[in-house]
C-alpha positions in Angstrom: -83.9 60.1 -1.3 -85.0 56.6 -2.5 -85.8 54.7 0.3 -83.4 51.8 2.1 -83.4 48.6 0.1 -85.5 45.2 2.0 -82.7 43.2 4.1 -83.4 39.6 2.9 -84.1 36.6 4.9 -80.2 35.2 3.5 -79.0 39.0 5.2 -80.9 38.8 8.3 -79.8 34.9 8.6 -76.0 35.6 8.1 -75.8 38.9 10.5 -77.3 36.6 13.3 -74.4 34.0 12.1 -71.9 36.3 12.6 -73.5 37.6 15.9 -73.7 34.1 17.5 -69.8 33.3 16.9 -68.7 36.4 18.2 -70.7 35.1 21.3 -69.7 32.1 21.7 -66.0 33.1 21.0 -66.7 36.1 23.8 -67.3 33.1 26.3 -64.5 31.6 25.8 -62.3 34.6 26.1 -64.1 35.1 29.2 -62.9 31.6 30.5 -60.4 31.9 33.2 -58.6 28.5 32.1 -55.9 29.1 34.6 -58.1 29.2 37.7 -59.5 25.7 38.5 -61.7 27.4 41.1 -63.3 29.4 38.7 -66.0 28.6 36.3 -69.9 27.6 36.1 -71.5 24.9 33.8 -72.0 27.4 31.0 -68.2 28.0 30.6 -67.8 24.3 30.6 -70.1 23.5 28.2 -68.6 26.5 25.5 -65.3 25.0 25.8 -66.0 21.2 25.4 -68.7 22.5 22.4 -65.6 24.7 21.1 -63.1 22.0 22.0 -60.7 24.6 23.9 -59.4 24.6 27.7 -60.6 20.8 27.4 -58.1 20.3 30.8 -59.8 22.9 32.7 -63.2 22.0 31.7 -62.7 18.5 32.8 -61.7 19.7 36.3 -64.6 21.9 36.8 -66.8 19.5 35.5 -65.7 17.0 38.5 -65.8 20.1 40.9 -69.4 20.9 39.7 -70.5 17.6 39.9 -68.8 16.4 43.5 -72.2 18.2 45.1 -74.7 19.9 43.1 -76.2 22.4 44.1 -79.2 24.9 42.5 -81.9 22.0 41.6 -83.2 23.3 38.0 -80.4 25.8 37.9 -78.0 22.9 37.8 -79.9 20.5 35.4 -80.5 23.2 32.7 -76.8 23.8 32.3 -75.7 20.5 32.9 -77.8 19.0 29.7 -76.2 22.0 27.6 -72.6 20.5 28.5 -74.0 16.4 27.8 -75.6 17.8 24.8 -73.2 20.7 23.2 -70.2 19.4 24.5 -70.7 15.7 23.5 -68.2 16.0 21.1 -65.8 16.5 23.9 -67.2 14.5 26.8 -64.9 11.1 26.9 -65.6 8.5 28.9 -64.7 9.1 32.0 -66.4 12.5 31.5 -69.6 10.4 30.9 -69.4 8.2 33.9 -68.8 11.7 36.4 -72.2 12.8 34.5 -74.2 9.7 35.0 -73.5 9.5 38.5 -74.4 13.0 39.2 -77.8 12.2 37.7 -78.4 9.1 39.9 -77.6 10.4 43.7 -78.4 14.5 43.2 -82.2 14.9 44.0 -83.1 18.4 42.7 -86.1 20.3 44.1 -88.7 20.7 41.3 -89.2 24.5 42.2 -91.9 26.3 43.0 -93.0 28.4 40.2 -93.9 28.4 36.4 -90.0 29.2 35.1 -88.7 26.4 37.2 -91.2 23.5 36.4 -90.3 24.2 32.8 -86.5 24.4 33.4 -87.0 21.0 35.4 -89.0 18.7 33.1 -87.2 20.0 29.8 -83.9 19.1 31.5 -85.2 15.4 33.0 -86.3 14.8 29.9 -83.6 15.2 27.9 -81.5 13.5 30.2 -83.9 10.7 30.2 -83.6 10.8 26.3 -79.1 10.5 26.8 -79.7 7.2 28.8 -83.3 5.9 27.4 -83.6 2.2 29.0 -82.3 2.8 32.3 -84.6 1.4 35.0 -85.9 2.9 38.3 -82.3 2.4 40.0 -80.4 5.0 37.9 -82.3 8.0 38.6 -82.7 9.9 41.8 -86.3 10.1 42.1 -86.6 6.7 41.3 -88.4 6.4 38.1 -87.3 4.6 34.6 -85.9 6.9 31.9 -89.4 6.0 30.2 -91.7 7.2 33.4 -89.5 10.1 33.5 -89.9 11.1 29.9 -93.8 10.4 30.0 -94.4 13.0 32.9 -91.9 15.6 31.3 -93.7 15.4 27.9 -96.8 15.4 29.6 -96.5 18.7 31.7 -94.9 20.2 28.6 -97.2 20.1 26.4 -99.9 20.5 28.9 -98.3 23.9 29.8 -97.6 24.9 26.0 -101.4 24.3 25.9 -102.5 26.1 28.6 -100.0 29.5 27.5 -101.5 29.8 24.2 -105.2 29.8 25.4 -105.3 31.9 28.7 -101.7 33.2 28.6 -98.5 33.0 30.4 -99.2 33.0 34.4 -95.3 34.7 34.5 -95.6 36.8 32.2 -93.3 39.5 30.2 -90.4 39.6 32.5 -87.3 40.9 31.5 -85.4 38.8 33.5 -87.4 35.5 33.7 -87.3 35.6 29.8 -84.2 33.4 30.3 -85.2 30.4 32.3 -87.8 29.8 29.6 -85.5 30.7 26.5 -83.3 28.1 27.6 -85.8 25.5 28.6 -87.3 25.8 25.3 -84.1 26.1 23.2 -82.6 22.6 24.8 -85.6 21.1 23.5 -85.8 22.7 20.6 -82.1 21.5 19.6 -81.7 18.4 20.8 -85.1 16.8 21.8 -85.7 12.9 19.8 -89.5 13.2 19.8 -90.8 14.7 17.2 -94.1 15.9 18.7 -92.4 17.7 21.7 -89.7 18.7 19.6 -91.6 20.8 17.1 -94.4 22.1 19.6 -91.0 23.4 21.8 -89.8 25.0 18.5 -93.1 26.5 17.9 -93.4 27.7 21.8 -89.7 29.3 21.2 -90.8 31.3 18.4 -94.1 32.3 20.6 -92.1 33.1 23.4 -89.6 35.6 21.7 -92.7 37.2 19.5 -94.1 38.2 22.8 -90.6 39.8 23.7 -90.5 41.2 20.1 -93.6 43.1 20.2 -92.7 44.9 23.1 -89.2 45.6 22.5 -87.8 49.2 22.2 -84.1 49.2 21.1 -83.7 45.9 22.6 -85.1 46.5 26.0 -88.2 44.8 27.4 -90.9 47.3 28.0 -94.4 47.6 29.5 -95.9 46.0 32.4 -94.0 42.9 34.0 -94.9 39.8 36.2 -91.5 39.6 37.7 -88.7 42.6 38.1 -85.8 42.7 40.3 -84.7 46.0 41.6 -81.5 46.8 39.3 -84.0 45.6 36.1 -86.4 47.9 37.0 -84.1 51.1 37.4 -81.6 50.0 34.5 -83.8 48.3 32.2 -80.7 47.0 30.0 -79.3 44.7 32.6 -82.6 42.2 32.2 -81.6 39.2 29.9 -84.0 40.1 27.3 -81.5 43.0 26.3 -78.8 40.2 25.7 -81.0 37.7 23.9 -82.3 41.1 21.7 -78.2 41.9 20.8 -78.1 38.1 19.6 -80.9 37.6 18.1 -81.6 41.0 16.4 -78.6 43.2 16.4 -79.9 45.6 19.1 -78.2 47.4 22.3 -74.8 46.2 23.2 -73.5 42.3 23.8 -73.7 40.9 27.0 -73.2 37.5 27.9 -76.1 35.6 29.3 -77.0 31.7 30.3 -80.1 31.6 27.8 -78.0 33.5 25.2 -75.4 31.1 25.3 -77.7 28.4 24.5 -79.2 29.7 21.6 -75.7 30.5 20.3 -74.5 26.6 20.8 -77.9 25.4 20.1 -77.7 25.6 15.8 -81.3 26.9 15.9 -81.7 29.8 14.0 -84.8 32.3 14.5 -87.0 33.2 11.8 -86.5 36.4 10.0 -89.9 37.5 10.5 -88.9 38.2 14.2 -86.3 40.1 13.6 -88.4 42.7 11.4 -91.1 42.7 14.0 -88.5 43.4 16.7 -86.8 46.5 15.1 -89.5 47.7 12.8 -90.5 50.8 14.9 -91.3 53.5 11.8 -94.8 53.9 13.1 -96.5 54.0 16.4 -98.8 51.4 17.6 -101.0 50.0 20.3 -100.0 46.1 21.2 -102.8 44.5 23.6 -102.5 41.1 25.6 -104.1 38.5 27.4 -102.1 37.1 30.5 -102.9 35.5 33.6 -102.2 35.8 37.5 -100.3 33.0 39.1 -102.3 29.8 40.2 -104.0 31.6 43.3 -104.2 28.6 46.1 -106.1 31.4 48.3 -108.3 34.3 48.2 -108.9 34.3 44.3 -111.4 37.2 44.8 -114.5 37.7 42.5 -112.8 38.4 39.2 -111.5 34.8 39.6 -111.7 32.5 36.5 -111.2 28.8 36.4 -108.7 26.5 34.6 -108.9 23.0 34.9 -109.0 23.1 39.0 -106.7 26.4 39.1 -108.0 29.6 40.1 -106.8 32.5 38.6 -107.3 36.1 37.6 -107.2 37.6 33.9 -104.4 40.1 33.1 -105.2 42.9 30.8 -102.0 44.2 29.1 -102.0 47.5 26.7 -98.7 49.0 25.8 -98.2 52.2 22.8 -94.9 51.5 21.3 -93.3 54.4 19.5 -89.7 54.9 17.5 -88.9 57.1 21.0 -90.7 55.4 23.1 -92.6 52.1 24.9 -95.1 52.7 27.4 -97.3 49.9 28.7 -99.3 48.7 31.7 -101.9 46.1 33.0 -104.9 47.2 35.1 -103.2 47.2 38.3 -104.1 45.0 41.4 -102.1 41.8 42.9 -101.5 40.3 39.6 -98.1 38.1 40.9 -96.6 37.9 44.4 -93.6 39.9 45.2 -92.1 41.7 41.9 -95.0 42.9 39.7 -94.4 46.2 37.5 -98.0 47.1 36.6 -96.6 50.0 34.3 -93.8 51.3 32.8 -92.2 54.0 30.4 -89.1 53.2 28.8 -87.6 55.5 25.7 -84.9 54.4 23.3 -81.2 54.7 23.5 -79.0 53.5 21.3 -76.6 52.1 23.6 -78.9 51.8 26.7 -76.2 50.0 29.3 -75.5 52.4 32.3 -78.3 54.6 31.4 -82.0 54.4 33.6 -84.0 54.9 30.5 -87.4 54.4 32.8 -90.4 56.4 34.3 -92.9 54.5 36.7 -95.0 54.5 39.8 -96.4 52.3 42.0 -97.9 51.5 45.6 -95.1 49.5 47.7 -97.4 46.8 49.5 -96.9 43.8 51.0 -99.2 41.3 53.1 -99.9 38.0 54.5 -102.9 37.6 52.5 -100.9 38.4 49.1 -98.3 35.7 50.3 -101.0 33.0 51.2 -102.9 33.9 48.3 -100.3 32.6 46.1 -97.8 30.4 48.2 -98.6 27.5 51.0 -97.3 28.9 53.7 -99.3 30.1 56.4 -100.0 33.8 57.3 -98.2 34.1 60.4 -94.7 32.9 58.4 -95.0 34.0 54.7 -93.9 37.9 55.0 -90.9 36.7 56.8 -90.1 33.8 54.5 -90.5 35.8 51.1 -88.5 38.6 52.8 -85.6 36.1 53.0 -85.0 35.7 49.6 -86.4 39.0 48.3 -85.2 40.7 50.8 -87.1 44.5 49.7 -90.7 42.8 49.9 -91.5 44.7 53.2 -89.7 47.9 52.3 -91.2 51.2 52.0 -88.9 52.2 49.3 -89.3 48.9 47.0 -89.8 49.8 43.2 -91.8 46.9 42.3 -95.3 45.6 43.6 -98.7 44.6 43.0 -101.5 46.3 45.2 -105.3 45.5 45.6 -105.9 49.2 46.4 -104.6 50.0 42.6 -106.4 50.6 39.1 -104.5 51.4 36.2 -105.8 52.3 32.8 -104.0 53.3 29.6 -104.8 55.4 26.2 -101.9 55.9 23.6 -99.3 57.7 25.4 -101.4 58.4 28.7 -101.6 56.9 31.5 -104.2 57.0 35.1 -103.5 55.4 38.4 -106.1 55.3 41.1 -105.6 54.5 44.8 -107.6 53.5 47.5 -105.6 52.3 50.1 -107.2 51.0 53.3 -106.9 52.2 56.8 -103.8 50.0 58.5 -102.4 49.1 55.5 -98.8 48.9 56.4 -97.4 51.7 53.4 -99.9 54.6 52.4 -98.0 56.0 50.2 -96.8 56.3 46.5 -93.3 55.7 45.1 -92.8 57.4 41.5 -89.4 57.0 40.2 -87.7 59.7 38.6 -84.3 58.5 37.2 -80.8 60.3 37.5 -80.9 60.1 33.5 -84.1 62.5 33.4 -83.2 66.1 32.5 -84.9 69.7 33.2 -86.8 67.9 36.1 -89.5 71.1 36.8 -92.2 71.3 39.7 -94.4 73.5 38.0 -96.9 75.7 40.1 -99.6 74.2 37.9 -98.9 70.8 40.2 -97.5 69.5 36.6 -94.0 67.7 36.8 -91.8 67.6 33.8 -88.9 66.2 32.9 -87.1 65.2 29.5 -85.9 61.3 29.1 -84.0 61.2 26.3 -86.1 62.0 22.7 -88.9 61.8 25.0 -90.9 64.3 27.4 -92.7 63.7 30.1 -95.8 65.0 32.4 -96.5 63.9 35.6 -99.2 65.2 37.5 -99.9 63.6 41.5 -103.5 64.3 43.0 -101.2 64.4 46.5 -98.1 67.2 46.7 -95.2 64.6 47.9 -91.5 65.4 49.3 -88.3 64.2 46.9 -86.2 61.2 48.9 -83.3 58.7 47.6 -84.2 56.0 45.4 -82.7 54.1 48.4 -84.0 56.2 51.3 -83.9 53.1 54.0 -80.3 51.9 53.1 -81.3 48.4 52.3 -80.0 47.8 48.8 -77.0 50.4 49.3 -76.1 48.1 52.4 -75.7 45.0 50.5 -79.0 43.7 51.5 -79.7 39.9 49.3 -76.4 39.8 48.1 -77.3 39.2 44.3 -80.2 41.8 44.4 -78.2 44.5 45.7 -75.0 43.6 43.9 -73.2 46.5 42.3 -76.0 49.0 44.1 -73.6 51.8 43.3 -73.6 51.2 39.7 -77.4 50.9 38.9 -79.5 52.1 41.8 -77.4 55.3 43.5 -78.4 58.8 42.4 -82.3 58.3 41.7 -85.1 60.0 43.3 -88.6 58.8 44.5 -91.4 61.3 44.4 -93.4 60.2 47.5 -97.1 61.1 48.1 -98.1 60.5 51.2 -101.7 60.1 51.3 -104.3 56.6 51.2 -106.8 58.1 48.4 -104.1 58.9 45.7 -103.4 59.1 42.0 -101.8 60.8 39.2 -102.0 61.0 35.5 -98.7 60.6 33.1 -98.7 62.1 29.7 -95.8 60.8 27.8 -94.8 62.5 24.0 -92.1 62.5 21.6 -89.9 65.5 22.1 -90.1 65.9 17.9 -93.8 66.1 18.1 -92.9 69.6 19.7 -90.7 73.2 18.9 -89.5 72.9 22.4 -89.8 71.8 26.1 -91.8 74.7 26.9 -94.6 74.3 24.1 -94.9 70.8 25.3 -95.4 72.1 28.6 -97.9 74.5 28.0 -99.7 72.4 25.8 -100.1 69.8 28.8 -101.3 72.9 31.2 -103.9 73.5 29.0 -105.5 70.2 29.0 -108.9 69.9 30.7 -108.1 67.8 34.1 -110.4 67.0 36.6 -110.0 64.9 39.8 -111.1 64.2 43.4 -110.3 62.0 46.2 -113.8 62.0 48.4 -115.2 59.6 48.9 -113.4 57.7 46.1 -110.8 59.0 43.5 -112.0 60.0 40.5 -110.6 61.5 37.3 -111.4 63.3 34.1 -108.6 63.9 31.7 -108.1 64.9 28.3 -104.9 64.0 26.6 -102.5 65.6 24.4 -104.4 63.8 21.2 -108.0 64.8 22.1 -108.9 61.2 23.9 -110.8 62.3 27.1 -110.2 59.4 30.2 -112.3 59.2 32.6 -112.4 56.7 36.0 -114.0 56.3 39.4 -111.5 53.7 41.8 -113.8 50.4 41.6 -115.6 51.2 38.6 -114.6 50.2 34.8 -112.6 53.0 33.1 -113.9 54.6 29.8 -111.9 56.0 26.7 -114.2 58.8 24.6 -117.0 57.2 26.8 -116.8 53.9 26.2 -116.3 51.0 29.2 -113.2 49.2 28.4 -114.0 45.4 26.8 -112.3 43.3 28.8 -114.5 40.4 28.0 -113.2 40.2 24.7 -109.8 41.1 25.2 -107.3 39.2 23.0 -104.3 36.7 23.7 -102.5 39.3 21.3 -104.1 42.0 19.1 -101.8 44.4 17.1 -100.2 45.2 13.7 -97.6 42.1 14.2 -99.3 39.8 16.4 -102.9 38.3 16.4 -104.3 35.5 18.7 -107.9 35.2 20.2 -108.2 33.8 23.2 -108.6 29.8 23.7 -107.2 29.3 20.3 -104.1 27.7 20.5 -102.7 29.8 18.0 -100.7 32.6 16.9 -100.3 34.9 13.7 -97.2 36.7 13.2 -97.4 39.8 10.3 -94.9 41.9 9.1 -96.1 43.6 5.7 -97.1 40.9 3.1 -95.3 38.0 5.1 -97.4 35.9 8.0 -96.2 32.9 10.1 -99.1 30.8 11.6 -98.1 28.6 14.3 -101.1 26.4 14.9 -100.4 24.7 17.9 -103.4 22.4 17.8 -102.3 20.8 14.7 -98.4 21.0 15.6 -98.4 23.3 12.3 -96.7 26.0 10.8 -97.2 27.7 7.6 -95.6 30.9 6.0 -97.2 33.1 3.3 -96.5 35.6 1.4 -99.1 38.0 -0.1 -99.9 40.8 -1.7 -101.7 42.6 1.3 -99.9 44.6 3.7 -99.8 44.8 7.4 
């Protein structure tokens, strides 16, 4: 059979436009125009943009500006109303909007995504009324002052990100605010430099997702993830973007995808090619950084313009059947870190928990005060008020200062040496309700089938099986949005709980197609050389299915085939589809003969077609 014909840029663009219109139509169809008490600003924006349900939209606009709440989460959808809905906003609508910007004082927030949303929104609002004095704005600054401050922050954030990596990196849910802010600037910013930098950064953000994407799901290690997204990855905002941008998975309504759909911006075709080309397995590496550390920066900290941070070394192995990705472990982010995860491919992943991962559930005042300004006596309570499972023993996202992770291709190793007195001294390993043929072998290996993949997991200390929500915290409704619809995504899973402060595990993943049977896979894994010990510190030597020798002792640098991991020369991006050196302010995307070079120093994009392949 001849190979399928290549899809042209024009065909990719036309398909995107079809999905864009379908997405907008679905939003309009979901509008409850006969219910004056229902509806958020994104629904107001889409109806104003389309000229549909205008009486309802005007009513909701006024209701939502009487006493605004949500800070930057009010600001950016209001900007969408102003920009996308402009053709159908009348003078009275504009008066209502103008008064809200004068009187409502939105909090700037305390995270990287908050600040990007805040400054993108205030910049575009100030451009709308360019000559207003300080009396016209909630913060007592003129339009010119607001624009200057916002532009300075956004350009500085772009520069730092393309030099040292993002702090709030690779989150399946928090991709949403970054794409929202950057798309708003791309579509409606009137400053040529800021608009072009934002558009380039939007491509950068989407490329970052595309290279660790499998079937529309964001795989690998994440800075922030919520329980529902950890257990059922297709619920992440990134999945909605993947459907709109690249035609993957299933349509789900989402605010950032709506902004893209209404913006008029079209993604370059190379992004879809990168996101969907999984013909060959590949290794992809990335350099990120921790959130700025206020205290307890530690010996590995580096100084970035008077801020302390620690490099994050990411490694992902992407195959047609599964994606296994990891970071080096440790306290890389507060509260919601996922140090490693594996996802398997599903053509229609909604409703399926196609993932596998393990962690040490950790919380401490030291972690809280490392990243937040509160004092040690109150910080844990303050965190747990909003992230209710932070200090729960059954939580499924966490960084740990007692954790060391490393990976080579389809194998990942975790080592743990938990100090006495630490609140939780156990490991949680997530076994999805959608795994098949989970088998506890007398060899100590636990085997399972996940879609088109085989999984082998070897805990160093035998444990016990518990329900995924054994405390009943989330099932009982704690945390409102965090636990909503828990029965749909959180029930029926099992956790393998290993209670020992010195601990570890090996996970070996493989494509089912590489073995004649599940039994053959099990036999091959049982035959693999594996030596480990726990005293005085955990140590392991493991030979993987492809013959690679992985070796580590907790607290020492791991080796692969005798070579120590070279963290000092870890690049910002390194794989078949993306290259960027640390400190470069550049990114090179590649697919077959096409390359696309983003040069942020020169604010320039260069596309080339060459005879050389990737």
